[in-house]
N, C-alpha and C positions, 0 to 999 in steps of 0.2 A: 844484204846487211842485216845482222841480227838485231832484234829489238828486245833484249833482256830487260825485264822490269825490276824495280826495287822490291816489289812484292815477291817475285820469284826468288830473289837473292835472300830475302829475309826468311822465306819458307825453307829454302835450301839450308841456310845456316841453322835454323831451328831443328831440322831433321838431322843434320850432321851432329848437333850437340846432344840430341836426345836418343838417336839411334832407333827410333820407333815412330811410325806414322801417327799413331794415336796420341802419344805424348807431345809430339811436335805440333800437332793440330791444336791441342789444348793450350800449349804455350803461346800459340799465335791467335787464340780465340776464334778459330774457324773450324768448320767440319773437316773430318778426315778426307772425305772425297774431294772437297775443294782444294785441300793441300796437295793431294795425290795428283790431281789434274795439272796443277801448276808445276810440280816437279817433273811430270812426264813431258809437258810442253817444253820445259827448259832443256831437258835431255835431248829431245828431238831437235830443238833449235841448235844445240851445240854439236850434235852428231855423235855423241858418245855417252856412255852410262856414267853417272856420278855415284851411284850406289849399287852395291851387291845386295840383292834381296834374299833374305833368309826367312824361315817360317815365323819367327817371333821378333826379329830385329833387322835392321839394315846396317850396312857397313860401307864406308867410303871406299871407292876404288882408288887406284894410284892417281889417276887423273882427277878424281874427286877431291883428294887431299890438296892437290895443286890448285884446283879451282877454288877451294875453300879459302886458302890464304889470300887470293886476290879478291874474292867476294867480300871477305871481312875487311880488307883495306878499303873497299868502296863503301861499305856500310858505315865504317868508322868515319870516313870523310863526310858522308852525308850527315851523320850525327853531329859532327863538328860544325857543319853549316847551320844546323838547327841551333846549336849552342851560340854561334855567332849572332843569329837573329835574337836569341834570348838576351845576349849581352848588350845588344843595341837598344833594347826596349826598356828604357828607364832603369837600367841596371837590375832588372828583375830576373831572378833565376828561373821563375816559372815552376819547373819541376826539379827537385833535388834528390838524387839517388845516392844514398850514403851507405857504404859498407863498413861494418864494425866487427872486430873479432870477438868471440864469445867471452873472453876473460876481461873485456872492457864494457861490452854492451849493457848488461843488466845494471851496472852501477853508474854509468855516465848518461845513458839515454834519457831517463826521466827528466833530468835537469837540462840536458842539451836540447831536446826536442822543444821544450817550453821556450828556451831562449831563442832558438832558431825561428820559431813561429812568431815571436815578437819582433825579431829583427827583419824577417822576410815575410811580411804579411801577405797572405794570398798564395804563397808558394806551396806546392804539393810536395810534402816531404815523405819519401819512401826509404825505409830502412831495410838493409839486407845484412843479416848476421851470418857469418861463415868464417872458416879458418883462412889464414893468410894466403895459401896457394890459390884457393878458389877465388878470393877477392882480387888478387892480382890478375888472374886470368879474365875475370869479368870486367875489370877495369880496362885491360888492354883491348877487349872486344867491344867496349863502349856500352856495356850493359849496366854499369854503375858510373857515377861521375867522380867520386872520390872515396877514399877509404881511410879509416882510423885504425891504426895497428901499431905493433912494436917495430921500431927502427933498429938498424938500417934494413932496407930492402935491396939497395944497390942495383936498381933497375934503370939503365940509361934513358929509357923512354919516359920515365916518370919524374916529376918534381916531388921531392919529399922535404917536409919541414918539421923539425922537432918542436913539440909542444910542451911536454913536461916529463920529469923523471919521477918514477914511482918505486919505492922500496918494496921488497918482498919481506913478509913476516912469517914467523913460525907459529903454526897452530898445533897444539898438543892437548891431550886430555886435561880436564879441569884439575884433576888431582896432582898434576905435574906443575901447577902454577908457580910454586916456589923453588922448583928444581933449577939448577944452573942451565943456562942456554947453551946448547951444544955448538961447536964450531963445525966447519964443513967436514972435517974428519970424523967428528962424532956423529953427524947425520948419516954418514955412510954405514955406520954400525946399527942404525935404527931401521925400523920398518917404515919406509918412506912411501907415501901415497902420491901418485902422480897422475896427471891427465893422460889420456890415451894418445897414441901416436898421431901426429898431424897438427897438434897444438904447439905454437911457438913457445908458450909459457912452460911447457914440459921440457923443451930443449934448454931453456934458460935455467930452469931449476937443476937439471942434470949437470949443466956446465958449472954452476955454483958449487955443487956437491962433488964435482970431479968424478961423476959416475959415468962409465962407458955406456954406449948404446945397448950393448948386450947386458941387460939389467940383471942384477942378482936376484935370486929366487925370492927373497923377502920383500922385494919392491912390488907394490900392487898398483893398479890403474883404475881410474874412474872416468866417467864421461863429462863431468862438470865440476867446477869448484864446489858447488853446493853438495854434491855427492861425496867429494873428498872430505869436507868438513864434517858431514854427518857420520862418515866412517871413523873419523878421529874421535868424535863424541862417543861412539860406541866402543872405543878402546882398541881399535884395530891397528892404529899407527899414528904417524905425524905427517903433516904436509906443509907446504908453503903456499901462500896466497898473496896477491898484490894488495897493498894497504887500502886501496879504494874499495876492496871487497869486504873489509872487516865488518862494517856496520850491517850489511845485508846478510852475510853468511854466518856470522857467529851469534846472532841474537837469539836463535832458537836451538843452539847446540851446546852440550855440556863440554865446552872447550875453554882453553886459555890461550892468549896470544902474547908473543914476546918478540922483541926486536933482536936482531943479531948484532954482535959487536962489529965495529968498523974494521974493514970496509964492508958495508952492508950490501947484500945482493940487490940489484935494482934493474929496471928496464927503462928505456926511453920510448915514449909514446909519441906518435906524430901522425900527420896526414900526408897522403900521396894523391896525385892526380896526373893525368897525361900532360906532358910538356906542350903538346900541340893544342890544348884546349883554349879557346878564346875566352873562357870564363875564369881564367887564372886569377884575376884581381878579385872576383867574387869569392873564390876559394880561399884567398888570403884573409878576407873578412870572416869567412866561416871558421877558418883555423883559429882566429883570435877568439871567437865565441866558444869554440871547443876548449881552448886553453882556460878561459874564464870559468866555464862550467866545471872543468876538471879540478881547478883550484878550489872551488866551493865544495866539491865532493871530498877532496883530499883533506880539507880542513875539518869537515864533519867526521871523517873516518879517523883522523889522528886524535881527535878529541875523545873518541870511543876506545882507542887503543889501551889507554890506562885502565879503563873500566873492564874491558874484555880480558886484560892481562891478569 
């Protein structure tokens, strides 16, 4: 009878995710030899190789891929048992691992973390900022508890709840303050600055402007909203940002901000978590805190829109 341990499964999962013994060991906070020994013992116990060893990396074998799926199911179930224990302990979440996309995190988190700390005294709040595909993967693997992102995600294994709608606004050089606001057809004729591929906000902006994925030559890309706004201030082009970002991103740039005519471009922001999580009722409470925190930020940003315009 095999006696596979949870430690071995976690080390195996870390190595599969990192593709490198050193990085996997660092992720597990153990020495590389200790991790290597556990992986070797696991393979000997199973009777087949889980990894193909190469000079600078490792790669899962065909059986390793199949084993990974089952190992992650086991680890996810164990994590849910831990969540069940957390849920039964005076409704205390203990540790809260929240993922947030980059076009929300800088503007919402300062208020949100303060409110969460007051509502869940003693909870350890860990924030993970990443793009939507990464957060959904980490959520499915149990590495985060919940994520705040743009909806819909349409993932059957997840519960998603809409929290608020947020308009997109036009950011253009300060000298264009009194110029007419272009419609989507007009935007296609301008040098439009967008986030790089992988950001859902980029896709939403392209959709509003009806620009195909094979971008025209005059469309430029940036790594963050802050970079885009500074590029606009330098006279390079125009961009769209969510209204929650106005107060933070426009205060030190020579730009003006304008709303589009109706129907205005917007996004729906919400929270998602695994349907099987026993902490669902706590996540409902957290969702309400997120909603209230966002409303406070949106009110502040909308009050600045007239000034920035």
